GUBA-810066 format. One line per 4 residues: number of its first residue (from 1); for each residue x, y, z of C-alpha. Coordinates in Angstrom, 3 decimals. Layout:
NUM) X Y Z | ... $
This chain:
1) 345.488 234.813 118.934 | 343.638 238.143 119.150 | 341.028 238.680 116.471 | 342.730 241.915 115.436 $
5) 345.825 239.916 114.521 | 343.665 237.965 112.085 | 342.900 241.034 110.041 | 346.254 242.744 109.605 $
9) 346.127 241.389 106.052 | 343.686 244.209 105.268 | 346.540 246.748 105.395 | 348.364 245.162 102.479 $
13) 345.192 244.295 100.580 | 343.961 247.900 100.580 | 347.372 249.455 99.936 | 348.123 247.166 97.006 $
17) 344.682 247.778 95.457 | 345.385 251.509 95.593 | 348.805 250.947 94.030 | 347.307 248.848 91.216 $
21) 345.041 251.666 90.077 | 348.128 253.732 89.205 | 348.867 251.239 86.407 | 345.500 251.387 84.671 $
25) 347.048 253.244 81.723 | 350.489 251.650 82.017 | 349.571 248.000 81.662 | 352.635 246.915 79.705 $
29) 354.736 248.048 82.654 | 352.305 246.365 85.045 | 352.652 243.060 83.176 | 356.438 243.360 83.233 $
33) 356.384 243.915 86.987 | 354.077 240.945 87.589 | 356.347 238.721 85.480 | 359.335 239.960 87.482 $
37) 357.615 239.138 90.767 | 357.057 235.513 89.786 | 360.585 235.226 88.444 | 362.000 236.576 91.710 $
41) 360.057 234.090 93.852 | 360.722 231.205 91.451 | 357.049 230.413 90.917 | 355.193 229.724 87.686 $
45) 353.014 232.599 86.534 | 349.313 231.632 86.339 | 348.053 230.992 82.819 | 346.309 234.048 81.366 $
49) 346.195 233.220 77.649 | 346.188 229.907 75.803 | 349.804 230.305 74.712 | 351.022 231.237 78.190 $
53) 351.704 234.901 77.378 | 350.100 237.979 78.911 | 348.870 240.606 76.462 | 346.633 242.474 78.911 $
57) 345.352 242.045 82.445 | 342.754 243.414 84.856 | 343.271 244.269 88.555 | 340.918 241.607 89.949 $
61) 342.813 238.793 88.231 | 346.029 240.090 89.803 | 344.374 240.158 93.232 | 343.255 236.606 92.541 $
65) 346.875 235.459 92.161 | 347.155 235.300 95.950 | 343.465 234.753 96.725 | 342.944 231.260 95.403 $
69) 343.463 227.882 96.984 | 347.206 227.835 97.506 | 349.275 227.256 100.619 | 349.723 230.202 102.969 $
73) 353.474 229.983 102.428 | 352.988 230.491 98.684 | 350.516 233.268 99.403 | 353.086 235.034 101.575 $
77) 355.802 234.564 98.945 | 353.646 236.206 96.270 | 352.693 239.071 98.568 | 356.316 239.610 99.604 $
81) 357.303 239.786 95.923 | 354.527 242.309 95.232 | 355.538 244.442 98.212 | 359.126 244.632 96.980 $
85) 358.348 245.157 93.281 | 355.601 247.763 93.798 | 357.109 249.440 96.887 | 354.039 248.814 99.050 $
89) 354.664 250.188 102.526 | 353.156 247.328 104.553 | 354.293 244.095 106.136 | 353.668 240.597 104.814 $
93) 350.540 239.302 106.582 | 350.935 236.367 108.927 | 347.266 235.373 109.047 | 344.503 235.380 106.420 $
97) 341.299 234.985 108.396 | 338.046 235.828 106.662 | 339.439 235.861 103.111 | 337.337 234.167 100.433 $
101) 339.342 232.301 97.819 | 338.721 231.113 94.271 | 339.450 227.798 92.664 | 342.678 227.917 90.612 $
105) 340.584 226.635 87.703 | 338.436 229.783 87.751 | 340.672 232.493 89.192 | 340.813 234.719 86.086 $
109) 338.156 237.391 85.619 | 338.275 237.302 81.826 | 338.427 234.573 79.227 | 341.178 233.808 76.725 $
113) 341.509 236.347 73.909 | 339.695 234.033 71.479 | 336.549 234.041 73.629 | 336.374 237.447 75.318 $
117) 334.987 240.723 74.041 | 337.499 243.391 73.081 | 336.556 245.707 75.967 | 336.128 243.122 78.765 $
121) 339.387 244.044 80.495 | 338.723 247.794 80.249 | 335.278 247.200 81.784 | 336.888 245.449 84.759 $
125) 339.260 248.386 85.229 | 336.227 250.726 85.131 | 334.453 248.974 87.993 | 337.708 248.655 89.964 $
129) 338.253 252.403 89.614 | 334.710 253.381 90.557 | 334.723 250.883 93.458 | 337.803 252.485 95.056 $
133) 336.356 255.951 94.518 | 333.072 254.962 96.201 | 334.787 253.230 99.109 | 336.841 256.348 99.767 $
137) 333.937 258.782 99.238 | 330.414 257.398 99.688 | 328.292 259.892 97.735 | 325.180 259.436 95.601 $
141) 327.061 260.313 92.420 | 329.777 257.793 93.212 | 327.168 255.143 93.968 | 325.452 255.778 90.645 $
145) 328.728 255.480 88.750 | 329.669 252.310 90.610 | 326.302 250.651 89.922 | 326.573 251.405 86.211 $
149) 330.088 249.963 85.977 | 329.177 246.984 88.176 | 326.169 246.057 86.023 | 328.218 246.209 82.834 $
153) 330.936 244.029 84.382 | 328.332 241.456 85.385 | 327.809 240.707 81.693 | 331.334 239.264 81.441 $
157) 331.155 235.437 81.645 | 332.225 234.056 85.010 | 332.275 237.360 86.912 | 328.977 237.105 88.855 $
161) 329.617 236.339 92.572 | 333.397 236.448 92.085 | 333.207 240.206 91.598 | 331.872 240.708 95.125 $
165) 334.776 238.675 96.482 | 337.258 240.782 94.523 | 335.692 244.060 95.686 | 336.068 242.787 99.245 $
169) 339.756 242.013 98.630 | 340.291 245.610 97.499 | 338.280 247.363 100.229 | 337.336 244.749 102.871 $
173) 335.804 247.238 105.310 | 333.446 248.706 102.722 | 332.423 245.879 100.385 | 330.563 242.733 101.379 $
177) 331.922 239.402 100.201 | 329.173 237.183 98.798 | 330.942 233.866 98.335 | 328.820 230.805 99.072 $
181) 330.021 230.656 102.685 | 328.860 234.202 103.411 | 325.627 233.775 101.443 | 324.743 230.690 103.453 $
185) 325.523 232.470 106.720 | 323.664 235.678 105.839 | 320.389 234.011 104.842 | 320.440 231.963 108.053 $
189) 321.317 234.876 110.341 | 318.160 236.037 112.145 | 319.497 239.549 112.643 | 320.072 240.197 108.922 $
193) 316.811 240.790 106.951 | 317.843 238.843 103.839 | 316.111 235.748 102.435 | 317.311 232.951 100.171 $
197) 315.276 234.460 97.337 | 317.352 237.644 97.636 | 320.495 235.660 96.874 | 319.255 233.198 94.280 $
201) 321.299 234.991 91.632 | 324.056 237.554 91.555 | 322.605 240.970 92.456 | 322.634 244.093 90.339 $
205) 324.810 246.972 91.474 | 321.898 248.670 93.199 | 320.803 245.427 94.893 | 324.369 244.706 95.978 $
209) 324.791 248.098 97.666 | 321.370 247.746 99.314 | 322.395 244.345 100.700 | 325.729 245.756 101.794 $
213) 323.961 248.605 103.613 | 321.598 246.186 105.403 | 324.501 244.119 106.710 | 326.446 247.199 107.762 $
217) 323.382 248.540 109.586 | 323.095 245.285 111.552 | 326.821 245.393 112.393 | 326.586 249.019 113.595 $
221) 323.477 248.258 115.654 | 325.428 245.989 118.006 | 322.985 243.100 117.531 | 325.818 240.799 116.423 $
225) 329.189 240.029 117.972 | 331.305 241.186 115.018 | 332.174 244.713 114.012 | 333.192 244.662 110.349 $
229) 332.809 242.739 107.122 | 336.136 240.886 107.643 | 334.874 239.737 111.068 | 331.557 238.695 109.478 $
233) 333.401 236.611 106.891 | 335.555 235.044 109.565 | 332.517 234.160 111.660 | 330.719 232.728 108.614 $
237) 333.728 230.552 107.872 | 334.007 229.466 111.501 | 330.354 228.579 112.055 | 329.027 227.501 108.677 $
241) 329.935 224.389 106.759 | 331.014 225.931 103.469 | 328.816 225.291 100.469 | 331.213 226.988 98.116 $
245) 332.515 225.369 94.979 | 335.979 225.582 96.448 | 335.347 223.885 99.784 | 337.725 221.166 100.936 $
249) 336.404 217.679 100.296 | 333.346 218.792 98.305 | 333.016 217.796 94.698 | 332.074 220.405 92.138 $
253) 329.625 220.955 90.496 | 326.911 219.830 92.878 | 324.101 221.376 90.822 | 324.906 219.974 87.373 $
257) 324.588 216.575 85.743 | 324.828 215.750 82.019 | 321.933 213.297 82.483 | 323.575 210.104 81.181 $
261) 322.695 206.689 82.591 | 325.144 203.773 82.658 | 323.563 202.461 79.443 | 323.931 205.865 77.817 $
265) 327.635 205.900 78.688 | 328.057 202.410 77.242 | 326.682 203.620 73.905 | 328.970 206.666 74.012 $
269) 332.028 204.581 74.920 | 331.423 202.351 71.913 | 331.282 205.328 69.536 | 334.782 205.533 68.045 $
273) 334.114 209.041 66.730 | 333.746 210.221 70.317 | 336.137 207.998 72.242 | 339.326 208.064 70.205 $
277) 342.272 205.834 71.238 | 343.758 208.729 73.209 | 340.506 209.261 75.101 | 340.237 205.571 75.970 $
281) 343.804 205.751 77.312 | 342.757 208.620 79.604 | 339.769 206.615 80.851 | 341.825 203.459 81.445 $
285) 344.422 205.409 83.408 | 341.747 207.140 85.496 | 340.280 203.747 86.411 | 343.704 202.257 87.112 $
289) 344.704 205.080 89.440 | 341.497 204.697 91.446 | 338.935 206.802 89.629 | 340.232 210.195 90.710 $
293) 343.496 212.073 90.077 | 345.070 215.342 89.030 | 346.421 215.704 85.515 | 349.878 216.001 87.014 $
297) 349.493 212.664 88.806 | 348.369 210.977 85.589 | 351.264 212.487 83.622 | 353.823 211.430 86.212 $
301) 352.548 207.859 86.548 | 351.567 206.970 82.981 | 353.439 209.432 80.784 | 352.260 212.059 78.298 $
305) 351.879 215.709 79.306 | 349.430 217.307 81.735 | 347.835 218.964 78.737 | 347.252 215.543 77.150 $
309) 344.792 214.771 79.951 | 343.433 218.289 80.442 | 342.801 219.264 76.830 | 342.019 215.683 75.818 $
313) 339.224 215.438 78.381 | 337.764 218.810 77.424 | 337.819 217.975 73.705 | 336.139 214.639 74.385 $
317) 333.435 216.286 76.472 | 332.876 218.892 73.770 | 332.376 216.185 71.128 | 329.947 214.354 73.405 $
321) 327.922 217.523 74.009 | 327.792 218.327 70.303 | 326.565 214.853 69.325 | 324.207 214.107 72.216 $
325) 322.900 217.653 72.813 | 323.273 217.069 76.556 | 323.075 220.077 78.917 | 326.401 221.818 79.508 $
329) 327.832 223.681 82.454 | 327.941 227.468 82.022 | 331.433 228.514 83.071 | 333.756 231.447 82.516 $
333) 336.418 229.528 80.588 | 336.054 227.151 77.705 | 337.947 224.400 79.505 | 335.966 224.323 82.763 $
337) 332.737 224.512 80.824 | 333.186 221.042 79.363 | 334.977 218.672 81.737 | 332.035 218.412 84.194 $
341) 330.351 216.193 81.583 | 332.935 213.521 82.472 | 334.036 214.367 85.993 | 333.321 216.132 89.224 $
345) 336.243 218.026 90.722 | 337.789 219.650 93.751 | 340.938 221.546 94.656 | 343.899 219.339 95.462 $
349) 344.997 219.095 99.080 | 348.444 220.338 100.075 | 349.813 216.800 100.093 | 348.454 215.980 96.614 $
353) 350.562 216.557 93.517 | 348.826 218.958 91.141 | 346.230 221.681 91.631 | 342.834 220.131 90.819 $
357) 341.440 216.630 91.273 | 339.001 215.067 88.816 | 336.799 212.099 89.749 | 334.951 210.017 87.165 $
361) 331.203 210.441 87.296 | 329.635 207.370 88.906 | 327.667 206.308 85.831 | 330.715 206.666 83.576 $
365) 332.875 204.729 86.038 | 330.348 201.890 86.152 | 330.136 201.824 82.341 | 333.934 201.609 82.085 $
369) 333.816 198.490 84.290 | 331.690 196.847 81.582 | 333.960 197.747 78.642 | 336.962 195.698 77.531 $
373) 339.989 198.015 77.743 | 342.613 195.271 77.572 | 343.895 196.467 74.180 | 344.167 200.081 75.327 $
377) 347.648 201.268 76.343 | 348.072 201.869 80.062 | 351.481 203.552 79.819 | 352.543 206.061 77.193 $
381) 355.433 205.062 74.963 | 357.296 208.290 75.603 | 356.919 211.258 77.874 | 357.315 214.563 76.087 $
385) 357.613 218.064 77.469 | 354.710 219.867 79.097 | 354.269 222.449 76.329 | 352.653 222.361 72.940 $
389) 354.747 224.045 70.276 | 353.430 226.876 68.143 | 354.510 228.961 65.158 | 354.462 232.632 66.110 $
393) 355.546 235.881 64.448 | 356.420 238.896 66.601 | 356.091 242.089 64.608 | 356.408 245.815 65.140 $
397) 358.246 248.977 64.177 | 362.027 248.850 63.597 | 363.797 248.845 66.954 | 360.730 248.243 69.132 $
401) 362.458 245.319 70.886 | 361.131 242.187 69.186 | 364.303 240.103 69.512 | 364.840 241.382 73.043 $
405) 361.280 240.381 73.971 | 361.783 236.831 72.719 | 365.193 236.459 74.338 | 364.095 237.826 77.708 $
409) 361.057 235.557 77.778 | 363.136 232.485 76.959 | 365.582 233.467 79.684 | 362.717 233.990 82.127 $
413) 361.394 230.457 81.631 | 364.889 228.997 81.868 | 365.490 227.848 78.289 | 369.150 226.904 77.861 $
417) 371.174 228.181 74.905 | 371.611 224.570 73.793 | 367.893 224.455 73.031 | 367.843 227.619 70.921 $
421) 368.656 227.693 67.198 | 368.752 231.191 65.723 | 368.924 232.162 62.057 | 368.402 235.383 60.076 $
425) 366.618 235.466 56.727 | 367.954 237.746 53.986 | 367.505 238.026 50.198 | 370.327 235.574 49.464 $
429) 369.244 232.999 52.041 | 367.957 229.820 50.410 | 366.155 226.566 51.089 | 369.452 224.655 51.123 $
433) 370.831 227.053 53.746 | 367.753 226.582 55.905 | 367.064 222.880 55.450 | 370.411 221.461 54.365 $
437) 372.049 220.017 51.291 | 374.369 217.304 50.027 | 377.946 218.586 50.175 | 381.278 217.043 49.106 $
441) 383.535 216.065 51.977 | 387.089 214.716 52.068 | 387.453 211.533 54.099 | 390.970 210.492 55.038 $
445) 391.726 206.804 54.623 | 394.924 204.850 55.240 | 395.856 205.025 51.568 | 394.433 208.285 50.264 $
449) 392.021 211.146 50.757 | 388.642 210.238 49.334 | 385.842 212.585 48.261 | 382.401 211.588 49.489 $
453) 379.018 213.315 49.652 | 377.090 213.830 52.856 | 374.059 215.751 53.999 | 375.003 218.997 55.758 $
457) 372.079 220.109 57.956 | 370.691 223.650 57.964 | 369.158 225.495 60.904 | 365.740 223.875 60.488 $
461) 367.135 220.328 60.458 | 369.381 221.078 63.432 | 366.358 222.350 65.382 | 364.404 219.202 64.491 $
465) 367.267 216.970 65.597 | 367.519 218.794 68.937 | 363.768 218.520 69.519 | 363.703 214.817 68.611 $
469) 366.475 214.155 71.130 | 365.009 215.793 74.248 | 361.821 216.125 76.241 | 362.646 219.798 76.822 $
473) 361.253 222.592 74.675 | 363.411 223.662 71.715 | 363.124 227.035 69.981 | 363.910 227.886 66.367 $
477) 364.216 231.677 66.160 | 363.947 233.234 62.688 | 365.037 236.860 62.668 | 363.684 239.138 59.905 $
481) 361.469 236.466 58.368 | 360.198 238.759 55.608 | 363.624 239.966 54.465 | 364.032 236.637 52.718 $
485) 361.617 234.847 50.439 | 360.030 232.805 53.237 | 357.939 230.606 50.934 | 361.006 229.650 48.888 $
489) 363.214 229.213 51.943 | 360.763 226.841 53.633 | 359.992 225.044 50.374 | 358.078 221.835 51.042 $
493) 358.820 222.230 54.767 | 356.001 224.776 54.641 | 353.581 221.839 54.832 | 354.897 220.918 58.279 $
497) 353.694 224.190 59.806 | 350.132 222.844 60.045 | 349.950 221.407 63.563 | 347.503 218.971 65.160 $
501) 345.107 220.831 67.493 | 345.129 220.403 71.274 | 343.266 217.397 72.595 | 343.803 215.231 69.548 $
505) 346.308 212.428 69.206 | 349.868 213.754 68.805 | 348.722 217.303 69.525 | 351.207 219.991 68.540 $
509) 352.949 217.826 65.951 | 352.813 218.381 62.200 | 349.498 217.270 60.789 | 351.028 216.371 57.411 $
513) 354.513 214.792 57.435 | 356.620 215.112 54.275 | 359.111 212.807 52.597 | 362.732 213.925 52.211 $
517) 365.128 210.912 52.100 | 368.319 212.875 52.816 | 366.870 214.651 55.841 | 365.197 211.502 57.115 $
521) 368.427 209.520 56.920 | 370.395 212.250 58.679 | 367.821 212.632 61.452 | 367.518 208.871 62.052 $
525) 371.317 208.598 62.255 | 371.463 211.408 64.816 | 368.428 210.526 66.947 | 368.673 207.814 69.585 $
529) 364.947 207.603 70.316 | 363.728 204.417 68.656 | 360.079 205.562 68.536 | 361.071 208.766 66.769 $
533) 363.206 206.859 64.276 | 360.327 204.519 63.473 | 358.064 207.489 62.967 | 360.601 209.205 60.696 $
537) 360.391 206.309 58.280 | 356.932 207.592 57.380 | 358.049 211.191 56.998 | 359.556 214.249 58.661 $
541) 357.378 216.015 61.219 | 357.683 218.925 63.623 | 357.428 217.505 67.167 | 355.231 219.099 69.802 $
545) 358.204 220.445 71.761 | 359.567 222.550 68.885 | 358.530 226.193 68.959 | 359.145 228.348 65.886 $
549) 359.340 232.066 66.644 | 360.005 234.727 64.021 | 360.456 238.505 64.032 | 359.209 240.884 61.364 $
553) 359.630 244.611 60.869 | 356.353 246.014 59.626 | 358.219 248.667 57.623 | 359.957 245.870 55.675 $
557) 356.787 244.222 54.408 | 357.525 245.287 50.856 | 360.807 243.347 50.816 | 359.089 239.968 50.503 $
561) 355.358 239.699 51.113 | 354.123 236.799 53.191 | 351.259 235.201 51.303 | 347.954 234.321 52.977 $
565) 348.553 230.566 52.967 | 351.864 231.068 54.763 | 350.468 233.536 57.324 | 347.532 231.259 58.110 $
569) 349.918 228.804 59.741 | 351.259 231.363 62.212 | 349.879 233.269 65.154 | 350.911 236.908 65.483 $
573) 351.898 239.135 68.403 | 352.529 242.856 68.031 | 355.290 244.261 70.209 | 354.064 247.654 71.334 $
577) 356.270 250.610 70.560 | 356.041 252.517 73.843 | 358.495 253.585 76.504 | 358.231 252.009 79.930 $
581) 359.811 253.151 83.154 | 362.344 250.325 82.764 | 363.710 251.627 79.442 | 367.443 252.023 80.205 $
585) 368.153 255.206 78.271 | 364.871 256.954 77.521 | 366.100 259.979 79.496 | 369.408 260.242 77.620 $
589) 369.802 263.267 75.344 | 370.086 263.721 71.607 | 373.718 264.861 71.030 | 374.014 268.656 71.090 $
593) 370.480 269.208 72.435 | 368.433 269.371 75.630 | 365.879 266.943 74.167 | 365.652 263.419 75.535 $
597) 365.431 260.348 73.324 | 361.908 259.720 74.629 | 360.676 263.206 73.754 | 362.417 263.198 70.375 $
601) 360.991 259.821 69.382 | 357.448 260.545 70.517 | 357.407 263.847 68.620 | 358.904 262.246 65.531 $
605) 356.515 259.295 65.532 | 353.548 261.627 65.977 | 354.716 263.536 62.912 | 355.079 260.282 60.959 $
609) 351.547 259.207 61.888 | 350.126 262.620 61.014 | 351.975 262.792 57.705 | 349.864 262.380 54.575 $
613) 352.814 261.085 52.561 | 352.182 257.450 53.496 | 348.445 257.208 54.046 | 348.454 253.424 54.283 $
617) 351.907 252.676 55.657 | 352.819 255.616 57.889 | 352.330 253.522 61.043 | 354.885 251.032 59.732 $
621) 357.499 253.766 59.327 | 357.703 254.733 62.991 | 360.986 254.389 64.845 | 361.169 251.869 67.669 $
625) 362.106 252.785 71.218 | 365.313 250.778 70.779 | 366.025 252.085 67.274 | 369.252 253.662 68.517 $
629) 371.639 252.252 71.083 | 372.723 253.891 74.313 | 376.144 254.840 72.925 | 374.552 257.100 70.270 $
633) 373.089 259.354 72.983 | 374.433 261.513 75.809 | 373.725 260.808 79.452 | 373.800 264.544 80.230 $
637) 373.006 267.674 78.232 | 375.993 268.484 76.009 | 375.405 271.594 73.911 | 378.926 273.009 74.070 $
641) 381.335 270.079 74.133 | 379.487 267.659 71.884 | 380.688 264.083 71.683 | 381.361 264.025 67.941 $
645) 381.391 260.230 67.745 | 377.969 259.952 69.394 | 376.542 262.666 67.184 | 377.813 261.052 63.981 $
649) 376.453 257.620 64.927 | 373.081 259.132 65.752 | 372.928 261.226 62.581 | 373.885 258.434 60.203 $
653) 371.428 256.018 61.835 | 368.363 258.231 62.306 | 368.659 260.783 59.539 | 369.520 258.168 56.927 $
657) 366.368 256.234 57.848 | 364.194 259.339 57.716 | 365.692 260.545 54.418 | 365.596 257.264 52.532 $
661) 362.628 255.452 54.108 | 360.187 257.742 55.854 | 360.170 260.746 53.535 | 361.626 259.458 50.295 $
665) 358.633 261.201 48.709 | 357.854 264.680 50.036 | 361.149 265.483 51.733 | 360.375 269.192 51.502 $
669) 357.551 268.618 54.035 | 360.211 267.624 56.551 | 363.358 269.537 55.609 | 364.420 272.699 53.784 $
673) 365.414 270.927 50.553 | 366.782 274.145 49.093 | 369.323 274.115 51.895 | 369.688 270.359 52.298 $
677) 369.709 268.863 48.848 | 371.353 265.588 49.824 | 371.563 263.319 52.841 | 375.175 264.394 53.208 $
681) 374.037 268.032 53.476 | 371.439 267.078 56.089 | 373.911 265.185 58.267 | 376.453 267.988 57.941 $
685) 373.802 270.466 59.096 | 372.950 268.347 62.121 | 376.603 268.041 63.138 | 377.551 271.700 62.681 $
689) 374.524 273.780 63.668 | 374.220 275.342 67.126 | 370.740 273.794 67.291 | 371.045 270.436 65.524 $
693) 367.301 269.727 65.492 | 366.592 272.926 63.573 | 367.225 270.864 60.430 | 363.590 269.762 60.793 $
697) 361.219 272.111 59.067 | 358.003 272.016 61.070 | 358.694 270.016 64.221 | 359.129 271.834 67.527 $
701) 360.849 269.415 69.880 | 361.114 271.957 72.695 | 363.217 271.082 75.715 | 362.690 268.063 77.934 $
705) 361.346 268.696 81.416 | 362.162 265.344 82.969 | 358.510 264.191 83.163 | 357.913 263.043 79.634 $
709) 354.839 260.960 78.991 $
């Protein structure tokens, strides 16, 4: 195989990096495209946030999707999906020589939202931008800008050496990769004037460029038998036994130890506040399986979820560190910061199930041999699904696509309709509708019809019954949660919304079960799982595989206010109210005009935000990008032969909302109220004027050009 064949991957790597930069200010669309890629190749999207969603992303993390320890076949599948989705004009690489890779445990360049700074992701985009500019035009000004951005990015936890690897992925002929393999090779290469002291810690931007220039000077001098940074990396990999954290067969971390002796571990193992029953189960299963395993292997052999072992181990390690004050491993994510107290780890081989192997530390393993674990369960009583349910409210302007977002995400992850229970709250909706109630029923007997009373379940009880009866995830969807009196509708079920945190026994379940004899009897009669039935005798609980999602229009907050105690039990996600290139009818026209829906809405929402009528709530009054449906608009400009039906639907929907909700007070700021005294007058003006949008007093919509922003 010719060496040049090894490096054809650089064509795609550079082209895709260039393509990514186009999405710096269109990240919602970028996220959608990434999600579509993984759906098309039938692969699970890497975890970006704790709850599995993606709210923002940086370019280096995306590059890391196919530059971590995965099989080359999976790498090619991801790249092929990216080429198709982003229209990258290159071929799928066959070989990947000289490419540094990250551990799947540490492949993200930013932490979960709870732990990162607000501008971390923007900082990563800054250095990505300036890096491409410098690589394409090596000037002093561009170097200065790059160094400033690089130094700021180095303050983000976990970036350090990984940033040099990512820069190399983006521009492999300009930037020097400084993974541990290359560092080891460089300091031992006689021709390159770099010492170990120069690479003791991640360099500053200025130091990095100086080092890069030294290596490039040696390459150009002809003193070495390689001609580029990719060839240098390939040679380093070929000739040097890798000392990287990700090397096959090497256990990580090699430079950290919590400092516990066997006797220390014995004391810790006998502390019931640290080693809970769940934690002892994890330890017993690790010993039984041979002292090393992936979380997936443990889950498959002994039951429970992967997260039971992953989060359970991290929580245990965190408790140990807090009580003993032992040294901890500085890592870029909360999870990988803690588990090295208990284990050393390595990437799983291709023939191993799972992605990362943990091995008990020697001292801990020896201590476990001295502890009686005979009363500790080896096998879990019941395997549950791999997710941990949450309560989450999706909110935003009317018509911004909240329900569509939920539905499309459930479809993307393959949730069947049988596992979805949907209900809509409204002012007349009650606790008995939601939970259930005793109802009279006629039972036919051989002699006569007899009236009896039975519990008729509501949506909440039906969702519980479904979740109790399956290991799959079940979703209760509550539309318009604040249009009903949520506190009254939930009633005492409100107490169930408090869930047990990850890593603790029965994580994801209700922390405080409640007693409701009618519900309990119904659920026990309709649930075959004996363990669940036994548990129900002590009270109703939300199981860990039941997700409760709700939608809320921010402009409807004054219908029924959600009190603080209720909101505390939910997480929130705002659905952004912006057009994307995938919006199916953003370029359709307002009936009777040459103004597109996108232009009309953006102008109108700007006016709403600028209006002084609603100083505190004007943002809530904006119209969503899906506020109107496609059939209310015109696919082409129709100023002469107007589709009357479309125009009427549009007018009654949009103008009624503006008249009665947005500008109930101060209508004369929006319309000529001498001319349009009533809503009927306003709609009539829209339908009969030569220029329908002239009904607005001070808004110039202009004409659409076809390149709306």
